[in-house]
C-alpha positions as a Markdown table, in Angstrom:
| # | Residue | x | y | z |
|---|---|---|---|---|
| 1 | Met | 20.4 | 4.1 | 52.6 |
| 2 | Ser | 22.0 | 0.6 | 53.1 |
| 3 | Thr | 21.8 | -2.8 | 50.9 |
| 4 | Ser | 19.3 | -4.3 | 53.4 |
| 5 | Glu | 17.6 | -0.4 | 53.1 |
| 6 | Glu | 16.7 | -0.4 | 49.7 |
| 7 | Ile | 15.3 | -4.5 | 50.0 |
| 8 | Thr | 13.3 | -3.6 | 52.6 |
| 9 | Lys | 11.9 | -0.4 | 51.2 |
| 10 | Ala | 12.1 | -2.5 | 47.2 |
| 11 | Ile | 10.0 | -5.5 | 48.8 |
| 12 | Ser | 7.2 | -2.8 | 49.9 |
| 13 | Ala | 6.7 | -1.0 | 46.9 |
| 14 | His | 7.3 | -4.0 | 44.8 |
| 15 | Gly | 3.9 | -5.5 | 46.7 |
| 16 | Ala | 2.2 | -2.4 | 46.1 |
| 17 | Trp | 2.4 | -3.3 | 42.2 |
| 18 | Lys | -0.5 | -5.9 | 42.8 |
| 19 | Val | -3.0 | -3.9 | 44.6 |
| 20 | Lys | -2.2 | -1.1 | 41.9 |
| 21 | Leu | -2.3 | -3.6 | 39.1 |
| 22 | Arg | -6.1 | -5.3 | 40.7 |
| 23 | Asn | -7.8 | -1.4 | 41.2 |
| 24 | Ala | -6.8 | -1.0 | 37.0 |
| 25 | Ile | -8.0 | -4.9 | 36.6 |
| 26 | Asn | -11.2 | -3.9 | 38.8 |
| 27 | Thr | -11.2 | 0.0 | 37.5 |
| 28 | Gly | -9.9 | 0.7 | 34.5 |
| 29 | Glu | -7.9 | 3.2 | 35.4 |
| 30 | Cys | -4.3 | 4.0 | 36.8 |
| 31 | Glu | -2.3 | 6.9 | 37.4 |
| 32 | Ser | 0.8 | 4.8 | 35.3 |
| 33 | Thr | 1.0 | 4.0 | 31.2 |
| 34 | Pro | 1.9 | 0.6 | 30.6 |
| 35 | Ser | 5.5 | 1.7 | 28.7 |
| 36 | Asn | 6.8 | 3.3 | 32.1 |
| 37 | Val | 5.4 | -0.4 | 34.6 |
| 38 | Lys | 7.4 | -2.0 | 31.8 |
| 39 | Lys | 10.7 | 0.1 | 32.5 |
| 40 | Asp | 12.7 | -1.5 | 35.3 |
| 41 | Asn | 15.2 | 1.5 | 35.5 |
| 42 | Asn | 11.6 | 4.0 | 35.9 |
| 43 | Cys | 10.9 | 2.8 | 40.3 |
| 44 | Ser | 13.0 | 3.9 | 43.2 |
| 45 | Phe | 14.8 | 0.5 | 43.0 |
| 46 | Gly | 15.3 | 0.2 | 39.4 |
| 47 | Lys | 17.1 | 3.9 | 39.9 |
| 48 | Trp | 19.2 | 2.7 | 43.0 |
| 49 | Leu | 19.6 | -0.9 | 41.3 |
| 50 | Tyr | 21.2 | 1.2 | 37.9 |
| 51 | Glu | 22.6 | 4.2 | 38.9 |
| 52 | Arg | 22.5 | 4.8 | 42.6 |
| 53 | Ile | 23.8 | 1.1 | 44.5 |
| 54 | Asp | 27.4 | 0.9 | 45.1 |
| 55 | Pro | 30.0 | -0.4 | 42.9 |
| 56 | Ser | 31.4 | -3.0 | 44.9 |
| 57 | Ala | 27.2 | -4.4 | 45.7 |
| 58 | Lys | 27.3 | -5.0 | 41.8 |
| 59 | Asn | 29.8 | -8.1 | 42.5 |
| 60 | Ser | 27.3 | -9.9 | 44.6 |
| 61 | Pro | 25.7 | -12.7 | 43.3 |
| 62 | Phe | 22.4 | -11.7 | 44.2 |
| 63 | Tyr | 22.8 | -8.5 | 41.5 |
| 64 | Asn | 22.6 | -10.1 | 38.5 |
| 65 | Gln | 20.1 | -12.1 | 39.2 |
| 66 | Ala | 17.8 | -10.2 | 40.9 |
| 67 | Arg | 18.1 | -7.7 | 37.9 |
| 68 | Glu | 16.7 | -9.6 | 36.0 |
| 69 | Leu | 14.1 | -10.9 | 38.3 |
| 70 | His | 13.0 | -7.6 | 38.6 |
| 71 | Ala | 13.2 | -6.5 | 34.6 |
| 72 | Asp | 10.9 | -9.7 | 34.1 |
| 73 | Phe | 8.2 | -8.2 | 37.1 |
| 74 | His | 8.0 | -4.9 | 35.4 |
| 75 | Lys | 7.6 | -6.1 | 32.4 |
| 76 | Glu | 5.0 | -8.6 | 33.5 |
| 77 | Ala | 3.8 | -6.2 | 35.0 |
| 78 | Gly | 2.8 | -3.9 | 32.4 |
| 79 | Ala | 1.7 | -6.0 | 30.2 |
| 80 | Ile | -0.9 | -6.9 | 33.1 |
| 81 | Leu | -1.8 | -2.8 | 33.0 |
| 82 | Gly | -2.0 | -2.7 | 29.7 |
| 83 | Leu | -4.3 | -5.4 | 29.5 |
| 84 | Ala | -6.7 | -3.8 | 31.7 |
| 85 | Leu | -6.9 | 0.1 | 30.4 |
| 86 | Gly | -7.4 | -2.1 | 27.3 |
| 87 | Gly | -10.7 | -3.7 | 29.4 |
| 88 | Asn | -8.6 | -7.1 | 28.9 |
| 89 | Lys | -10.5 | -7.7 | 32.2 |
| 90 | Ser | -10.2 | -11.6 | 31.9 |
| 91 | Glu | -6.7 | -12.0 | 30.6 |
| 92 | Ala | -5.5 | -9.2 | 33.5 |
| 93 | Glu | -6.9 | -11.6 | 35.9 |
| 94 | Lys | -5.4 | -14.7 | 34.3 |
| 95 | Arg | -2.1 | -14.0 | 34.7 |
| 96 | Met | -2.5 | -12.2 | 38.1 |
| 97 | Ser | -3.6 | -15.5 | 39.2 |
| 98 | Leu | -1.9 | -17.2 | 41.3 |
| 99 | Thr | 0.1 | -19.9 | 38.7 |
| 100 | Gly | 0.2 | -16.7 | 36.2 |
| 101 | Asp | 4.1 | -15.3 | 36.2 |
| 102 | Phe | 3.3 | -12.2 | 37.3 |
| 103 | Ser | 3.0 | -14.2 | 40.8 |
| 104 | Arg | 5.9 | -16.3 | 40.3 |
| 105 | Tyr | 8.5 | -13.1 | 39.1 |
| 106 | Ser | 6.8 | -11.7 | 42.2 |
| 107 | Ala | 7.8 | -14.3 | 44.8 |
| 108 | Glu | 10.7 | -14.9 | 42.8 |
| 109 | Leu | 12.1 | -11.7 | 42.6 |
| 110 | Thr | 11.0 | -10.9 | 46.8 |
| 111 | Ala | 13.1 | -14.5 | 47.3 |
| 112 | Lys | 15.7 | -13.5 | 46.1 |
| 113 | Met | 15.9 | -9.9 | 47.8 |
| 114 | Lys | 15.6 | -11.4 | 51.3 |
| 115 | Glu | 18.8 | -14.1 | 50.3 |
| 116 | Trp | 20.9 | -11.1 | 49.8 |
| 117 | Gln | 19.6 | -9.3 | 52.2 |
| 118 | Arg | 20.4 | -11.7 | 54.5 |
| 119 | Ser | 24.4 | -12.1 | 53.1 |
| 120 | Leu | 24.8 | -8.8 | 54.0 |
């Protein structure tokens, strides 16, 4: 799969996490664990970033920025999932809000990946 295709797939998959986290906040349940979600090398995009990426793509000025934002996204998603599964619905909702870190990391990651994709 090309870098552009991996980025498109990642944007979609990470967007789906908003729905999964909202579900976890509402139900207190999720098939994933906070510790697994916090790992930025556990999802398909993370595996690509760390294992399958063409070595020349690591020279892109976007690679390190995307990797760091991706890690921030996963840390915050894992923290929110932990709150949701622990019954702290109000704090989880606060962290998911438009002014929360999750929304900021998500927007920054998506923007950086789209910028990377346009540069290809």
